N, C-alpha and C positions, 0 to 999 in steps of 0.2 A: 504493500500500500504506500510506503514511503517513497518507493521508486516512482510510482504514478504521480505523486505530488511534485517530486523533483523534476519530472519531465514537463509538467504544467508550468512550473516556475521558469524553466529554461525557455519555453515557448513565449511566455509573457515578456521575459527579459529581452529576447530576440526582437520582439515586436517593437518595444520602445526604442531600441537602439537602431532599428532599421526603418522607422516610420517615415523617414524622408524619402525612401525609395518608393517606386510605383507600388500601389496596393496590390498585393498578391505575388509580387516578385520575390520577396524575401522567403515566403514559404516554399517556393519552387525549389530552392536550393537546400532546404533542410533535409537531412537524412538521419533517420533513427533506426537502429538495429531493432529487430523484433524483440519484444519483452520476453523474458523467461519466467514463467510462473506456472503453477500447477492448478488445473481446474479441480475444485473439490468434488469428491464423489458424494452424491446425494442419494440416500435410500429412504424408503417410506415404510410405514407400518399400517396395518388395517386394524382399526378398533372394532370391538363387537357390534358397535352401532352402525358399522359399515363405512364410517368416515376414514379416509386415507390421510395419514398425518405425515407432513414433511417438516423437518425441524433442523435447526442449526443452533447449538448452544453457544452463548457468549455472555459471560457473567461480568464483563467489564463495567457495565452500569446496571443498577437494579431496576431495569425496565423490561417489559414484555411487549413484543410487537406481534400481532396476530391478524390473519386474514382467513375468512371462511369463504371458500369458493363453492357456490351452489350452481350446478350446471343447468340452469333454467334462465334464459334471458330473452331478449327481444326476438330472436329467431323462433321462439316458441309461442309467439302471440297468435299464430294461426290466422283466423279471419277477424280477429279483434282490430280495433283501430290502433295505429302505431303510437298515438298519443298516450295510451294507457301506461306504457313503460316509463316515460319521463315524468308523468304526473304522479305515478306511484313512487318513483325514486325520490322526488323532491318532497313528497308528503310524508313518507314512511318514517324516517328517523325523527322528524319534527313532531310526529304524533305520539312517539314513545310507546309505552305499554299500559295495560290496564292498572298495573301496580304503580307505575311511575308515568302518569299520563302527560302528554304534551310537553311543555317546557321543563317539567319536573324531571324527566328522563335525562336530558342533556345537562341540566343544572346539577343533578346529583353526581353525574360522572365528572363534570368540571370541578366540583367540590373536592373530589378525590384526585384531581390532576389527570384524569383519563379523557380520552377522546373516542368518538365512534362515528362511522359514516356508512352510507349505503350507496352502491353504484350498480345500476342494472345495465350491463353491457349487452352486446349482441349475442355472445355465446353463453354468458353466465351472469349471476348476481354475486357481487362481492360485498361482504360485511367486514369492515376493517376496524380494529380497535387497538389502543395503546394504553397501558396503565403501569403504575409503579408496583413493583413486586410486593412492597409492604402493604398495599391496599387491596391485594387480590381477593381476600375473603369478603370484602365489601363491594368490590366492583363486579365480580363475575355474576352474583345473583341479579344485579341490576340489568346487566347485558342479557342474561338468560331469560329474564322476564320479557324482553323484546321479542323473543321467538316463541315463548310459551303462551303469552297473552297479548298478541298484537292489538293495537288500538288505533286504527285509522280514524282520524277525526274529520267529520264532514266539513266543519267550519274551516279547518286548515286546508282541506282539499280545495275548497272554494277560493281561499286566499291564494293558494298556489296556482290555480287556474289563471287568476289575474296576472300574476308575475310571469308565467309562461307566455301568456298572450302578449305582454309587453316585449318579451324577448323575441317572439316571432315577428312583431312589427319592426323591431330594430335589426333583424338578422341580415338585412341587405345593405347596411351602412358600410361595411368593409368590403371592398371589391375582391380581395383575395378570398375571404370566407365565402362570399357570394359565388364567385367563379368555381371554387372547389365543390360547393354544394350542388350547383347545377351540373357540373361535370359528373359527379357521383350519381345524380338522379338519372342521367342519360345512360351511364355504363351499367347501373344496377336496376334499370327499368323493369317493373313487374315484380320486384322483390320487396321484402320488408326493409332491407338494408338501403334500398334506393327510394324510399318513400319519406318525404319530409312532413313535419307536423303542420297542421292547418288549424286556424283558430276555430272555425265552425265545428270541426270534429272534436277538438279539445273541449269546447263548451258543452257538447252533447253528452259527455261522459258522466256516468253516475258512480256513486260510492260502491255499488255492487260490482261494476266493471273492474274496479281496482281490487276489491277484496277477493274476487274470483282468481285473478292472476296472482295476487299475493299468496293465496292458499296453495296454488300450484307450485310456487317457488318453495314454500316451506315444506311441501311434501316430496320434493325432488330427492330421489335416493342417491344420486351421484353427487358426493360432496367431498371436498378436500380442505384440509386445515393446514395452513402454513404458519409456523410460529418460530420466532427467533428471540434472542435476548436471554434474560435470566429467568427462564420458565421452568415449570415442573409439570410434566405431562399428566401426572396423577391428578392435578387440579382440574383437569378437563374431562375426566372419566364420566362423572355424573352430568356434566354440562351437555355432552353429546347424547347421552342416553335418553335425555328428555326432549330431543329435537324432533320427535315424531318418527314413525316407522317407515315413512316413505311410501311411494307408489311406483307403478311401472314407469320406466323411462319413456318419455314422450318424444317422438321424432319431431325435429324442428325443420325449418327451411334449409334447403341445401343449395348452395350456389357453386356452380362449376365453371371452369374456363369456357366450356361450350356455350353456356347460357350468356355469359358476358360477351363472347365473340359475336353471337347472334345479335346482341344489342348494338354492337359496333357497326355491323353490317346494315342494320336498320337506319342508323344515322347517316350512312353514306359518306360522301366526301364534303358535305356542306359544312361550313363554319357556323357554329352556333353563336350568334351575337346576342348577349344579354344586355339589353339597353339600360344604361345608367349614365347619367350626366356627371362624369368624373374626368379629371385631368390625367390621372394615372391609370392606364389600361392594363388589365390583368389578362394574361394569355395562358391557357392550360391545354396540354395534349395528354390524354389519358388512355391507357390501353391495358391489355390482358397479359398476365404471366401465368405460368403453371403453379401448382400447389407447392407448399413449403418443402416437402420431402422429395421433390423432383430432382433428378441428377443435375439439371442445369442451374440449380439455385446458386451455387458458388460462383460460376462464371458470370451469371447475371449481376451478382453483387459487385464484382470487380469492374465489369464494363460500365455499370451504372455509376460507380465511383469516379471513373475516368471522365465520363461524359458530363454528369451533372451533380452527383452527390458529394464530390470531393471538395466542395467549397471553392476557395481561390485556386485550388489545384485543378479544377475541372475545366473542360472545354467551354461549358456554358458561361461560367463566370469570366473566364479569360477572354473569350472571343466576343461575347455579347456585351459584357459590362466593361471590362478593363480596356481592351484594345479599341473598341468602337464607341464606348460610352453610350450605348443604346438602352441600357436597362438599369434600374435601381438594384434589382436582384434577379438572379436566374439560377436555376438548378433542376434537380430531379430527385425523386424518392420512390422507393418500392415498398410494398406492403404484402407480406406473405402470410396466408392463412392456411388452415388445414386442407381446404379443398380447392383453393384458387390463389392467385396473386394479382396485383395490379402495379402499374408503373405510371408515374405522372411527371411530365416535363412542364416547367412553368417559368414565367418571366413577368416582371412588372416594369412597364415602360411608359413613355409619353405617347399620347394618342397618335401624334403624327409619325411616330416610329413603329407603330404596331405591325404594319405590313412587312416592313424590313425585318423586324425581330422574328416574326413567325416564319418567314422564309429561312432565316438563319438557324432557328431552332430545328427546322426540318433538315436543313443541310448538314447539321452537326451529328445527325444520327444515320446518315446515309452510309451504305457499305463502303463507298470510296474513302471516307474518313476512317472508319473502323478498320479497314484493311491496311491503313497507313500507320496504325499505332506501332510504337517501338517497344523493344524489350525494356528499355529504361522506364518508360511510362508504366508498363506492366509491373515491374518490380516495385516502383514507388507506390503504386496503388495497393499491391498485395501487402507491403509492409505497413502501410497506413491502416488498412482494415484489420490486420493481425494485431497491431498495437492498440487499436480502439476496442478490440474484443474484450480486453481486460476489464473495461468499465461495466460489463454485464455482471461483474462480481465485486463491485466496489463496496457493497454492503450485503449483509446476510439475507435481507428480505428480497433484494433483487436477484441474488444467487438462487434462492428457492423458486422465485418466479420464472427464471430462465429454465430450470429443470422441469417445472410443471408445464411450461409452454412446449418444451420438447416432447413431452408425453402427449399433450393435447393434440399436437400436430403430427403425431405418429412418426416422429423422427427416430432414426435408429439409435440403439444403445451406443454410447460413446460419441454421440454427435458433438456435444460440447467439448469433449476431450480432443476430438479429431478435427475440429473446425479449422484450426490454423494449418494443419497439414493439408486439408482439402483445398484451402485457398492457395497455399504455397506451391502446390503441384500444377496449377493452371498454366496453360501456355497461350500464346497469341492465337493459335488455331482455335482454342476453346472460345475465346472472345469473338473471333470472327464468325464462328458457327452460331452462337446465341444472338449475335447482332443481326444476322440474316433472319433469324426466327422471330425475335421479339421486338427489335428496335426498328420497326417499319412505320414510316410516317403515314402510309395509306391505311394502316390498321389502328389508328388513334383517333379518338373523338376530340375535336378541337372546339374549345369554348373560349370566347373572348368577352370580357366585361368592359364596356366602354360606351361612348355616345353613339347615337344612331348614324352620325356622319360617317362612321367607319364602314357602313354598308356599301357605300360607293367605292371604297378602297379595294374591295376584293372582287369586283366585277361579276356580280350575279351568283357567286357561290356561297351566299350568306343566307342563313335561316334566322330571322329576327324573332327573338322571344323576350318576354318580360320576366322580371325576377320571380314573379309568383305564378308563371305559367306551368 
């Protein structure tokens, strides 16, 4: 861990000493040897209650950090309105339990120096809590009451509806957030993941809509418990035995690369112009990648780093921002899930530069450029990714999360231990191959957020839409 901080200090020191040079030039010359560290082996145990426990003991501080993963999330909404999940998430923890109703629940935990939160994600619902070891006997019964005697309060639900309605009204203020949302809606069309909340649907929800979904979450049999810090697993034996016997696992929505690719085809080659009167135009190109455990995963990561994810080292930042001064920011990112992956290329530019920037974004992922990559660029990217990998283990909670994600995505045993070797063995041929498969501009949905005057810039290839279409 000290070595990680030393490297960060060196990077900061270098920045201040070289700040007079062209932005991005100084990092091009920095070379770091791959870090040497051992990935911890994580094992799990199954409790009689059926809960799988992942733990890492650390008694340096008398604090316990815990997460309960319940594998029932937005993908399990079925035909319910998508607004159910967010309304339940924001109302649930504020409602407390019947024993500690409404604000008394969080106030009691705060009195003991503890914290608690609920997050309903796409795949699962996560209950997170932190407390002092010395207050365990007082805190755990309070938290347990949250599961044993849930207390959704109708007045709080009504208040939360109002807050969420205001958030929906303001969600188009930021061009980047707006563009990313509209791009996701197009790529994930026809799925829960691609459906945005609407005020009309939100206001139509009843307390019963929420309690039904809440009940399903609490009955979900697939549960994992992640705990770090100065814990004692015996303290949780009765805690989990009272969490309900569970029910049959319910199948949720399944998104595949085929489904997403079909949505890309439906969009065609038209540019989707989201009309908004702004000076800074946001450009997004989003496409489909294979699932996380696909053999091409490693090569995609390295090529993506070189093209757009490597910050000032990437072609996007260097060619679009630094050399031509056409964008405030430019880059790319990938998102790998159990059954599919996505890649997004983006840039923020002046309205008058939008056409030129989009053309350059497309040019920088063409086979001609990818075929011209050098061994030096490959080595630099591989070393950077290998060195960044250590930050997945910068704290025990994140370490456990990485292992659970590996299992959730059905990655092979030893994935975390072998990650650096898999990256290091890649060749330029691997990058050229995945470039031809996944980095194709004609297989990307293009979304631009900007004024309507941009419609004439692209000569009839534009599909004009409004932010709430």
